[in-house]
C-alpha positions in Angstrom: 38.2 -6.9 52.5 39.9 -9.9 52.6 41.6 -8.6 55.9 38.7 -7.9 57.1 36.9 -10.7 57.1 39.7 -12.0 58.7 40.0 -10.3 61.4 36.5 -10.2 62.1 36.7 -13.8 62.3 39.5 -14.1 64.5 37.6 -11.2 66.9 34.4 -13.5 66.7 36.5 -16.6 68.0 38.1 -14.9 70.7 34.8 -13.9 71.8 33.9 -17.5 71.7 36.6 -18.8 73.6 36.5 -16.0 76.6 32.9 -16.8 76.5 33.8 -20.1 77.2 36.3 -19.6 79.9 34.5 -16.8 81.1 31.6 -19.5 82.0 33.7 -22.2 83.5 35.9 -19.6 86.1 32.4 -17.6 86.6 32.8 -18.4 90.6 28.6 -18.8 90.5 28.6 -21.3 87.8 31.1 -23.4 90.8 28.4 -24.3 92.2 27.7 -28.1 92.7 24.7 -29.4 91.0 22.4 -32.6 90.9 20.0 -32.8 87.6 17.9 -35.7 86.8 16.2 -35.1 83.4 15.3 -37.1 80.7 14.3 -35.6 77.1 13.4 -32.3 78.0 12.9 -29.4 76.5 16.5 -27.8 76.5 14.6 -24.0 77.4 13.6 -26.5 81.0 17.0 -27.8 81.4 18.5 -24.7 81.5 15.7 -23.5 83.9 16.4 -26.2 86.6 20.4 -25.4 86.4 19.7 -22.1 87.2 17.7 -22.8 90.1 20.4 -24.5 91.7 23.1 -21.7 90.7 21.2 -18.7 90.8 22.8 -18.0 87.4 20.5 -16.7 84.7 20.7 -19.2 81.6 18.9 -19.1 78.4 19.3 -20.3 74.7 18.7 -19.2 71.5 14.5 -19.4 70.9 15.1 -22.0 67.8 16.7 -24.0 70.4 14.2 -23.8 73.4 12.1 -27.1 72.3 15.2 -29.2 71.5 15.1 -32.2 74.0 17.6 -32.9 76.1 19.1 -35.9 78.7 20.9 -34.8 81.3 21.6 -36.8 84.1 24.9 -35.4 86.6 25.3 -35.4 90.6 27.7 -32.9 92.0 29.4 -31.6 89.7 30.3 -28.1 88.8 27.0 -26.5 86.7 30.0 -24.4 85.0 32.2 -27.6 83.7 28.1 -29.3 82.4 27.1 -26.4 81.0 30.5 -26.7 79.1 30.1 -30.2 78.1 26.6 -29.4 77.3 27.6 -26.9 74.7 30.4 -28.9 73.4 28.7 -32.0 72.9 25.4 -30.0 70.7 28.3 -28.2 69.0 26.6 -24.7 70.5 28.4 -22.0 72.2 28.0 -19.9 74.8 28.4 -15.8 75.1 27.4 -13.7 77.7 25.1 -11.3 77.6 24.9 -8.6 80.8 24.5 -11.0 83.5 23.1 -13.7 82.1 24.4 -16.5 79.6 23.3 -17.4 76.3 23.3 -20.4 74.0 23.6 -20.1 70.5 23.9 -21.8 67.6 27.7 -20.9 66.0 27.7 -19.7 62.6 30.0 -22.8 62.0 27.7 -25.0 63.2 24.8 -23.8 61.4 26.6 -24.1 58.1 27.2 -27.8 58.7 23.8 -28.7 60.1 22.4 -26.7 56.6 24.6 -29.2 54.5 24.2 -32.2 56.1 19.9 -31.4 55.5 20.6 -30.5 52.3 22.7 -33.5 51.4 19.9 -35.4 52.8 16.8 -33.8 50.7 19.1 -34.0 47.3 20.2 -38.1 48.2 16.0 -38.7 49.2 15.6 -36.8 45.3 17.8 -38.5 43.7 16.6 -41.9 45.3 13.0 -41.3 44.3 14.0 -40.1 40.7 15.4 -43.3 40.3 12.1 -45.1 41.4 10.7 -43.6 38.9 12.7 -44.2 36.4 13.1 -48.1 36.9 9.1 -48.1 37.6 8.8 -46.7 34.0 11.1 -48.5 32.8 9.5 -52.0 34.1 6.0 -51.1 32.8 7.2 -50.7 29.7 9.1 -53.5 29.6 8.5 -56.1 32.2 10.8 -59.4 32.0 9.7 -62.4 30.2 7.8 -64.5 32.6 8.9 -68.1 32.4 7.7 -71.2 35.2 11.2 -72.8 35.8 13.1 -68.8 36.1 13.5 -67.9 39.2 15.1 -64.8 38.5 11.6 -63.7 37.2 9.6 -64.7 40.7 13.6 -63.8 43.0 15.9 -61.4 41.0 19.2 -61.7 42.8 20.3 -58.7 44.8 23.3 -56.6 44.2 26.2 -57.2 46.0 26.9 -55.2 48.8 29.1 -53.1 47.7 26.7 -51.9 44.7 26.0 -48.1 44.1 22.1 -47.2 45.1 20.5 -46.8 42.4 21.3 -50.7 41.7 19.2 -51.3 45.1 16.4 -48.9 44.1 16.2 -51.1 40.3 16.0 -54.3 42.4 13.8 -52.9 45.1 11.6 -52.1 42.2 11.2 -55.1 40.2 11.0 -57.2 43.4 7.5 -55.7 43.9 6.6 -56.2 40.1 4.8 -52.9 39.8 3.5 -54.1 36.2 0.9 -56.4 38.1 -1.1 -53.5 38.6 -1.7 -52.9 35.3 -5.1 -53.9 33.7 -3.3 -55.3 30.6 -1.1 -57.9 32.7 -4.2 -58.9 35.1 -6.8 -59.7 32.1 -3.7 -61.6 30.1 -3.4 -63.8 33.8 -6.6 -63.8 34.9 -5.5 -61.8 38.3 -8.1 -60.0 40.6 -7.4 -56.9 41.9 -7.0 -58.3 45.6 -4.5 -60.6 44.6 -2.4 -57.0 43.6 0.2 -56.0 46.4 -0.1 -52.1 47.4 3.3 -52.0 46.7 3.1 -52.5 43.0 0.2 -50.0 43.0 2.0 -47.2 44.3 5.1 -48.1 42.2 2.6 -48.4 39.0 1.3 -44.7 40.1 4.8 -43.0 39.9 5.3 -44.6 36.0 2.2 -43.0 35.3 1.8 -39.9 37.4 1.4 -36.8 35.1 4.4 -34.5 34.9 3.4 -31.8 37.3 2.3 -34.4 39.9 6.2 -36.0 39.7 7.4 -31.9 40.0 5.3 -32.0 43.4 6.4 -35.4 45.0 9.8 -34.2 44.1 9.3 -31.1 46.1 8.1 -32.6 48.9 4.3 -32.1 48.3 1.7 -34.6 48.9 0.0 -36.1 45.8 -3.3 -37.1 45.5 -4.4 -40.3 43.1 -8.3 -41.0 43.0 -11.1 -42.3 40.5 -13.4 -39.6 41.3 -10.8 -36.8 41.7 -11.6 -34.2 43.9 -9.7 -30.4 42.9 -6.4 -30.8 43.9 -6.3 -34.9 43.2 -5.0 -36.3 40.4 -6.9 -38.5 38.5 -6.3 -42.6 38.5 -4.9 -43.9 35.5 -7.4 -45.8 34.3 -4.7 -48.9 33.1 -3.8 -49.3 37.3 -5.7 -51.7 39.1 -6.1 -51.8 43.0 -7.1 -54.5 45.5 -10.2 -54.1 47.7 -8.8 -53.3 51.0 -6.7 -49.8 50.0 -9.8 -48.2 47.7 -11.3 -45.5 50.0 -8.0 -45.1 52.5 -5.3 -43.9 53.2 -1.7 -45.2 54.2 -1.1 -44.0 57.9 2.5 -43.7 58.6 1.8 -43.3 61.9 -0.4 -46.8 62.7 1.5 -48.7 59.7 -1.4 -49.5 58.0 -4.1 -48.1 55.6 -7.0 -46.2 57.3 -10.6 -45.2 55.9 -11.2 -41.5 55.1 -13.9 -39.9 57.0 -16.0 -37.6 54.9 -14.7 -34.7 55.3 -11.4 -35.3 56.4 -8.2 -33.1 54.7 -4.9 -34.6 54.4 -2.3 -31.7 54.1 -3.7 -29.2 52.3 -3.5 -31.3 48.9 -4.6 -35.0 49.0 -8.3 -35.2 49.8 -10.4 -38.3 50.0 -14.0 -39.7 51.2 -16.2 -42.7 50.6 -17.3 -41.4 47.2 -13.9 -40.3 46.1 -13.0 -43.9 45.2 -9.3 -45.2 45.3 -7.0 -42.4 46.9 -3.2 -42.0 47.5 -1.0 -39.4 49.4 2.6 -40.0 48.9 5.4 -37.4 50.2 
């Protein structure tokens, strides 16, 4: 089986090299082309080149809508197509009279590895934030008027591990200020509480099933009057008036008020009668 796998690898590599050489040596693709396209779908880019050369060109269905920019003046089409494939780490294969741009197995595995590593890093960071938020609510630092470290905790060093920066960020926003006990002791009003402190307090107090859903990339909603699919707002957490009955709009960078029939992502819902609702992803 090992020798068979090795021979298959050699054969596939040879086919890939042959296709690339055929592309540059095909006399039809010696036609000099001028292309000026900015952020166009790959499918349309190949169609534009095909129209100038008369050579059928297409890409895998999964690549059709990938956006590319091509600015070329009076260059051989084969040269441009080869460079395009190399830049994207794709490859060409000949299928009858047409050429097909596809994702080689090596590139696919590399891309999947990068995406997997990114997802794992985000989950680790979120776990750290949840852990430090719980730590901060359980044992908030002693407040002292003359202690600058309480109001302005020192930043970690530039080479500090990511978890130290996560801990610093959590304590910077002081999630304990979003608890009723702290507000009553300090005489604070809910309007004095920052939304970031509320969010961190929610992360610290959310039930295990909500944490599991959040770590798996699902939307999680909290409400003082929860609808199906929304978790109850923990009674000990307070929130300022301007985020009640609102959801954070990532695109607009601000809080947006719910409409009566609005549905958010299937698992988080809100309406003017639903109290304070948060969706986190």
